[in-house]
C-alpha positions in Angstrom: 0.0 0.0 0.0 2.9 2.3 0.8 4.4 1.8 -2.6 1.1 2.4 -4.3 0.6 5.6 -2.3 4.1 6.7 -3.2 3.4 6.0 -6.9 0.3 8.1 -6.9 2.0 10.9 -5.0 4.7 11.0 -7.7 2.0 11.1 -10.4 0.3 14.0 -8.7 3.6 15.9 -8.5 3.6 16.4 -12.3 2.3 19.7 -13.7 -1.5 19.4 -14.2 -1.8 19.5 -18.0 1.1 17.0 -18.4 -0.3 14.8 -15.7 -3.8 14.8 -17.1 -2.6 14.2 -20.7 -0.4 11.3 -19.5 -3.3 9.7 -17.7 -5.6 10.2 -20.7 -2.9 8.9 -23.1 -2.2 5.8 -21.0 -5.8 4.8 -20.9 -6.2 5.6 -24.6 -3.4 3.3 -25.4 -4.8 0.5 -23.2 -8.3 1.0 -24.6 -7.1 1.0 -28.2 -5.3 -2.3 -27.7 -8.2 -3.9 -26.0 -10.6 -2.6 -28.6 -8.3 -3.8 -31.3 -8.2 -7.3 -29.9 -11.9 -7.5 -29.3 -12.7 -6.3 -32.8 -10.5 -9.0 -34.2 -12.6 -11.5 -32.2 -15.9 -10.1 -33.4 -14.7 -10.0 -37.0 -14.1 -13.7 -36.9 -17.0 -14.6 -34.6 -19.9 -12.8 -36.3 -18.5 -11.5 -39.6 -18.7 -8.2 -41.4 -22.5 -8.2 -41.8 -23.3 -8.2 -38.0 -20.5 -5.8 -37.3 -21.9 -3.5 -40.0 -25.3 -3.6 -38.3 -23.7 -2.8 -35.0 -21.7 0.1 -36.4 -25.0 1.5 -38.0 -26.6 1.2 -34.5 -23.8 3.3 -33.1 -24.1 5.8 -35.9 -27.9 6.2 -35.4 -27.5 6.4 -31.6 -24.9 9.2 -31.9 -27.2 11.2 -34.2 -30.2 10.8 -31.9 -28.1 11.6 -28.9 -27.1 14.8 -30.5 -30.8 15.8 -30.7 -31.2 14.8 -27.1 -28.1 16.8 -26.0 -29.2 19.8 -28.0 -25.7 21.3 -27.5 -26.3 21.8 -23.8 -23.7 19.3 -22.8 -20.8 21.2 -24.4 -22.4 24.5 -23.1 -22.5 23.1 -19.5 -18.8 22.0 -19.7 -17.9 25.5 -21.0 -19.9 27.3 -18.2 -18.7 25.1 -15.4 -15.1 25.4 -16.6 -15.4 29.2 -16.3 -15.9 28.7 -12.6 -19.0 30.8 -12.1 -22.0 29.2 -10.4 -21.2 25.6 -11.5 -24.0 24.0 -9.4 -26.7 26.1 -11.0 -25.5 25.3 -14.5 -25.3 21.6 -13.7 -28.8 21.7 -12.3 -30.2 23.5 -15.3 -28.5 21.0 -17.7 -30.0 18.0 -15.9 -33.5 19.5 -16.2 -33.1 20.3 -19.9 -31.5 16.9 -20.7 -34.4 15.0 -19.0 -37.0 17.0 -20.9 -35.3 16.5 -24.3 -34.8 12.7 -23.7 -38.5 12.3 -22.9 -39.6 14.2 -26.0 -37.2 12.3 -28.3 -38.2 8.8 -26.9 -41.9 9.7 -27.4 -41.1 10.8 -31.0 -39.2 7.6 -31.7 -42.0 5.4 -30.5 -44.5 7.4 -32.5 -42.5 6.9 -35.7 -41.1 3.5 -35.0 -42.4 2.1 -38.3 -39.9 4.3 -40.2 -36.9 2.7 -38.5 -37.2 -0.5 -40.5 -33.5 -1.3 -40.5 -33.2 -0.9 -36.7 -36.3 -3.0 -36.1 -35.1 -5.7 -38.4 -31.7 -5.8 -36.7 -33.3 -5.9 -33.2 -31.5 -2.7 -32.1 -34.4 -0.2 -31.9 -35.3 -1.1 -28.2 -31.6 -0.9 -27.3 -31.4 2.7 -28.6 -34.3 3.7 -26.3 -32.6 2.0 -23.3 -29.3 3.7 -24.2 -31.0 7.1 -24.3 -32.5 6.7 -20.8 -29.1 5.6 -19.4 -27.4 8.5 -21.2 -29.3 11.1 -19.0 -27.4 9.8 -16.0 -24.1 9.6 -17.8 -24.2 13.0 -19.5 -25.2 14.7 -16.2 -22.3 13.3 -14.3 -19.8 13.5 -17.2 -20.4 17.2 -17.9 -19.7 18.1 -14.3 -16.5 16.1 -14.1 -15.2 17.5 -17.5 -16.2 21.0 -16.7 -14.3 21.0 -13.4 -11.2 19.8 -15.3 -11.0 16.4 -13.7 -9.7 14.9 -16.9 -7.8 12.1 -15.3 -11.0 10.9 -13.6 -12.9 11.3 -16.8 -10.3 9.4 -18.9 -10.2 6.6 -16.3 -13.9 6.2 -16.1 -14.2 6.2 -19.9 -11.6 3.5 -20.0 -13.5 1.4 -17.4 -16.7 2.1 -19.4 -15.2 0.8 -22.6 -13.6 -2.2 -21.0 -16.9 -3.2 -19.3 -18.7 -2.8 -22.6 -16.1 -5.0 -24.4 -16.1 -7.6 -21.7 -19.9 -8.0 -21.8 -19.8 -8.0 -25.6 -17.2 -10.7 -25.8 -19.2 -12.9 -23.3 -22.5 -12.4 -25.0 -21.2 -12.9 -28.5 -19.5 -16.1 -27.3 -22.8 -17.2 -26.0 -24.4 -16.6 -29.4 -26.4 -13.4 -28.8 -24.8 -11.6 -31.8 -26.1 -8.1 -32.4 -28.1 -8.1 -29.1 -25.0 -8.9 -27.2 -23.0 -6.1 -28.9 -25.8 -3.5 -28.3 -26.4 -4.6 -24.7 -22.7 -4.4 -23.9 -22.7 -0.9 -25.2 -25.5 0.2 -22.9 -23.9 -1.6 -19.9 -20.6 0.3 -20.5 -22.4 3.6 -20.4 -24.0 2.8 -17.0 -20.7 1.6 -15.5 -18.9 4.8 -16.7 -21.5 7.0 -15.0 -21.3 5.1 -11.7 -17.5 5.4 -11.6 -17.6 9.2 -12.2 -20.4 9.6 -9.7 -18.0 8.6 -6.9 -15.8 11.7 -7.6 -18.7 14.0 -8.3 -19.1 17.0 -6.0 -21.6 19.3 -7.7 -25.1 19.4 -6.2 -28.6 20.4 -7.2 -29.5 23.9 -6.5 -32.2 26.4 -7.6 -31.3 28.0 -11.0 -32.8 30.9 -12.8 -33.6 32.0 -16.3 -30.2 33.6 -16.7 -28.6 30.2 -16.4 -30.9 28.7 -19.0 -30.3 31.7 -21.3 -26.5 31.5 -20.8 -26.5 27.8 -21.7 -28.8 28.4 -24.6 -26.7 31.1 -26.1 -23.7 28.7 -26.2 -25.7 25.6 -26.9 -27.4 26.9 -30.1 -24.1 27.2 -31.9 -22.6 24.2 -30.2 -25.6 22.1 -31.3 -25.3 23.2 -34.9 -21.5 22.6 -34.9 -21.8 19.2 -33.1 -24.7 18.2 -35.4 -22.6 19.1 -38.4 -19.6 17.2 -37.0 -21.7 14.2 -36.3 -23.1 14.2 -39.8 -19.6 14.6 -41.1 -18.3 11.6 -39.0 -21.2 9.3 -39.7 -22.4 10.2 -43.2 -19.8 7.9 -44.9 -21.1 4.9 -42.9 -24.8 5.7 -43.5 -24.2 6.2 -47.2 -22.1 3.1 -47.6 -25.0 1.2 -45.9 -27.5 2.8 -48.3 -25.5 2.3 -51.6 -23.8 -1.0 -50.7 -24.7 -2.9 -47.6 -23.9 -3.8 -43.9 -20.9 -6.0 -45.0 -19.2 -3.1 -46.7 -20.0 -0.9 -43.7 -18.2 -3.4 -41.5 -15.2 -3.6 -43.7 -14.9 0.2 -43.9 -15.3 0.7 -40.2 -12.7 -1.9 -39.3 -10.1 -0.3 -41.6 -11.0 3.1 -40.1 -10.5 1.7 -36.6 -7.2 0.1 -37.6 -5.9 3.5 -38.9 -7.2 5.3 -35.8 -4.0 4.1 -33.9 -2.4 7.1 -35.6 -4.6 9.6 -33.9 -5.3 8.3 -30.4 -2.9 10.9 -28.9 -5.1 13.6 -30.4 -8.2 12.5 -28.6 -6.3 12.1 -25.3 -5.0 15.7 -25.5 -8.3 17.2 -26.6 -10.1 16.2 -23.4 -7.3 17.8 -21.3 -6.9 21.0 -23.4 -10.5 22.1 -23.9 -11.3 23.2 -20.4 -7.8 24.7 -20.0 -8.0 26.7 -23.2 -11.5 27.8 -22.3 -10.2 29.1 -19.0 -7.1 30.8 -20.6 -9.4 32.5 -23.1 -11.6 33.8 -20.3 -8.6 35.4 -18.5 -6.7 36.5 -21.6 -3.7 34.2 -21.4 -3.2 34.0 -25.2 0.4 32.9 -24.9 -0.5 29.7 -23.0 -3.1 28.9 -25.8 -0.5 29.4 -28.6 2.1 27.3 -26.8 -0.3 24.5 -26.0 -1.5 24.2 -29.6 2.1 23.9 -31.0 2.9 21.2 -28.5 -0.3 19.4 -29.2 0.6 19.2 -32.9 4.1 17.8 -32.0 2.8 15.2 -29.6 0.1 14.0 -32.0 2.4 13.8 -35.1 5.1 12.0 -33.1 2.9 8.9 -33.4 0.9 9.6 -36.5 3.8 9.9 -38.9 5.6 6.7 -38.1 2.4 4.8 -38.0 1.5 6.1 -41.5 4.9 4.8 -42.7 4.5 1.5 -41.0 0.9 1.1 -42.3 2.1 1.7 -45.8 4.7 -1.1 -45.5 2.8 -3.6 -43.3 -0.8 -2.6 -43.2 -2.2 -5.0 -45.8 -0.6 -8.1 -44.1 -1.7 -7.0 -40.7 -5.3 -6.6 -41.8 -5.2 -10.0 -43.4 -3.8 -11.8 -40.3 -5.8 -9.8 -37.7 -9.3 -9.7 -39.4 -9.3 -11.9 -42.4 -9.0 -11.6 -46.2 -12.5 -9.9 -46.5 -11.2 -6.9 -44.6 -8.1 -6.2 -46.8 -8.4 -3.1 -49.0 -5.0 -1.4 -49.4 -6.2 1.6 -51.3 -8.8 2.5 -48.6 -6.2 1.8 -45.9 -3.7 4.3 -47.2 -6.4 7.0 -47.8 -7.6 6.6 -44.3 -4.0 6.7 -42.9 -3.5 10.1 -44.6 -6.9 11.1 -43.2 -5.7 10.5 -39.7 -2.8 12.9 -40.2 -5.1 15.6 -41.6 -7.5 14.9 -38.7 -4.9 16.0 -36.2 -4.9 19.6 -37.6 -8.6 19.7 -38.2 -9.4 18.3 -34.7 -7.3 20.8 -32.8 -8.3 23.8 -35.0 -12.0 23.0 -34.3 -11.3 22.3 -30.6 -9.5 25.7 -30.0 -12.1 27.6 -32.0 -14.8 26.0 -29.9 -13.1 26.7 -26.6 -12.4 30.3 -27.6 -16.1 31.0 -28.5 -15.6 31.3 -32.2 -18.8 29.3 -32.7 -20.4 31.2 -35.6 -17.3 30.9 -37.7 -16.9 27.3 -36.8 -20.5 26.6 -37.8 -20.0 28.2 -41.2 -17.0 26.0 -41.8 -18.9 22.9 -40.7 -21.8 23.6 -43.1 -19.5 23.9 -46.1 -17.7 20.8 -45.1 -20.9 18.8 -44.7 -22.2 19.8 -48.1 -18.9 18.8 -49.7 -18.8 15.5 -47.8 -22.3 14.4 -48.7 -21.9 15.4 -52.3 -18.6 13.6 -52.7 -19.9 10.5 -50.9 -23.0 10.4 -53.2 -20.8 10.7 -56.3 -17.9 8.5 -55.4 -19.4 5.5 -53.4 -21.5 4.2 -56.3 -18.4 4.5 -58.6 -15.6 3.1 -56.5 -17.1 1.7 -53.3 -15.6 2.2 -49.9 -12.5 3.8 -51.4 -14.8 6.6 -52.6 -16.1 7.1 -49.1 -12.5 7.4 -47.9 -11.6 9.9 -50.6 -14.8 12.0 -49.9 -14.0 12.1 -46.2 -10.3 13.0 -46.7 -11.2 15.8 -49.2 -13.9 17.4 -47.0 -11.7 17.1 -43.8 -8.8 18.8 -45.6 -11.2 21.6 -46.6 -12.4 21.9 -43.0 -8.8 22.1 -41.7 -7.8 24.8 -44.2 -10.9 27.0 -43.5 -10.5 26.5 -39.7 -6.9 27.4 -39.8 -7.7 30.7 -41.6 -10.2 31.7 -38.9 -8.0 30.6 -35.9 -5.0 32.5 -37.4 -7.0 35.8 -37.0 -7.2 35.2 -33.3 -3.9 33.7 -32.3 -0.4 33.2 -33.8 -0.2 29.6 -35.2 3.2 28.0 -34.8 4.5 24.5 -35.7 7.7 23.3 -34.0 9.6 22.9 -37.2 12.7 21.3 -35.7 10.6 18.6 -33.9 8.6 18.0 -37.1 11.8 17.5 -39.1 13.2 15.1 -36.5 9.9 13.1 -36.6 10.3 12.8 -40.4 13.9 11.8 -40.1 13.2 9.1 -37.5 10.2 7.8 -39.5 12.2 7.6 -42.7 15.0 5.6 -41.0 12.4 3.3 -39.5 10.8 2.9 -42.9 14.1 1.8 -44.4 14.7 -0.8 -41.7 11.1 -2.2 -42.1 11.4 -2.2 -45.9 14.6 -4.2 -45.7 13.0 -6.7 -43.4 10.1 -7.2 -45.7 12.3 -7.7 -48.7 14.3 -10.4 -46.9 11.6 -12.1 -44.9 8.3 -13.2 -46.4 5.4 -12.2 -44.1 3.8 -15.7 -44.2 2.5 -15.7 -40.6 1.2 -13.2 -38.1 4.4 -13.6 -35.9 6.7 -12.8 -38.8 4.5 -9.7 -39.6 4.7 -8.5 -35.9 8.5 -8.7 -35.8 9.1 -5.6 -38.0 6.4 -3.8 -36.0 8.5 -4.2 -32.8 11.8 -3.5 -34.6 10.5 -0.4 -36.3 9.0 0.9 -33.0 12.4 0.4 -31.2 14.3 2.1 -34.0 11.9 5.0 -34.2 11.8 5.5 -30.4 15.6 5.5 -30.0 16.1 7.9 -32.9 13.4 10.4 -31.9 14.9 10.7 -28.4 18.4 11.1 -29.8 17.5 13.6 -32.5 15.0 15.8 -30.6 16.4 17.3 -27.4 13.2 19.1 -26.6 11.1 15.9 -26.5 13.9 14.1 -24.6 14.1 16.8 -22.0 10.3 16.9 -21.5 10.2 13.1 -21.0 13.2 13.3 -18.7 11.6 16.0 -16.7 8.5 13.9 -16.1 10.6 10.9 -15.1 12.6 13.1 -12.6 9.3 14.5 -11.1 8.2 10.9 -10.6 11.6 10.0 -9.1 12.0 7.3 -11.7 
C-alpha cells in the first residue's frame, strides 16, 4: 500500500496539464489495444455483416443523442469550466436533458415504423434503453469534465469501454450476436456513469432564467456545430449502408478503426486541453493557448507519422492476419491513414475555435464541409465503393482544416515546432528503411513474422526520436525526474 501511495503521489507531483494528458494517453493506449483485440474476435465470430449492423446502430444512436443533448452538454462543460455558479449550470442542464430525452423517446415510439433497419436488426429497443441511461451519464460526465477532472474522466471512460467490451465478448461467445453487442454498449455507459459519480461533488440547487439563457446562447451554436460534425463523421457509414450494404460498412469501419491508432494521442490531448483553453481565453492568457497548440501538434504527429509509414509497409498483411481476407483493401487503408494525419490539424483547430467562443465561424465551416462531404460520398461511393467514401472524407476534412486554420490565425499566432517535425520525419524515414529491408528479406507468411518488423520499427523510431529531438527528450526526462524514476 505504501508503494502504491508513493506511486500516486509521484504522479500528482507532475504539472496538471502534463499529468492529465499522460493519464488520458495511458488509458487511450490500453483501450485502443483492448478494442483492437476484441474487434478481431468479433470480425471472426460474427462477420462483417453483423459488425456493420452494430456500427450503424452506433451511428444512429450518436445522431439521436445529438438531438437529445441539444448542444447543452458542451455548453455546460464550458460554463462550469469558467468557474461561475457551476452548481446552478449543472442543475439547469439535468432538467433540460431530462425533458429532451422524454420528448425524443416519445417521438421515436410514434415513428417506429420508419426505422425498419433498426427494427429488423433488433436494435431499436436498445437505442431507447441507451438514451435513458445516457441522461445519468451526461449529467455526471459534464460536471467532471467542466471541473477539469480529466484524469478521472479518462479513467472512467476506460472502465466504461472495458466493461462494454467484456460483456460484448461474453454475449457474442454465448451466441447473442447483435443483441450482445448493443447490450454491452449500454452496460458500459452505465458503468462509466457510476465510476464518475464517486468523484462528483456538484449538487442540485435552484437555478434561474439567466442560467438557461446562458446555456442556450452557447448551446445553439454548439448544437449546430456538433450536429454538423456528427453528420460529417457518420455520413460515410450511413451512405455506404445505403448504396452498398452492412458488410461493406463493417469492412470500412474496421479499416478506419485500424488506422485510428495514428490519432489516439489527439483525442487524449483534446479532453485535457478544452477546459484549459476555455479558462485561458476567459482570463486573456493567449500565450498559453498558442504554446499548448504547437505542443499538441508535435505530440500528435510523433505517433501519426511513423504509424503512417508502418501502415504503408505492413498494413495489408496485418489486416489479413488480424481480421481476415475480407477486410483487406489497401487503397482504402492508405487513404484513411492520410486522413488521420489531416484529422490532427482539423481536430485541434476546431477544438480551439470552440473553446475560444468562435462558434459562428466554426459553424459556417462545418456547413461547407458537410455539403462537400455528402456530395462527394454520393458521387464516389457508387463509382468506387468504400475507397470513394474514404476519398470523400479526406477531401472534405482537408477543406475543413484549411478553413478553420484561416479563422484561428486571425485570433492567435499559429506555430508549428519545425525542428521537432523535421526530427519526426527523419526518424520515421529511418524506421521505414529498416522495415522495408526486413520485408524484402523475410516473407510475411505468418502473423508472428508480420509482428517482428512492428517491434523492430518501434524500437528504431523510439531511439532515434529521443536522440534527435532534445526538446522531446528533456520533456520526458523532466517527467521521469518528477516521478523519481
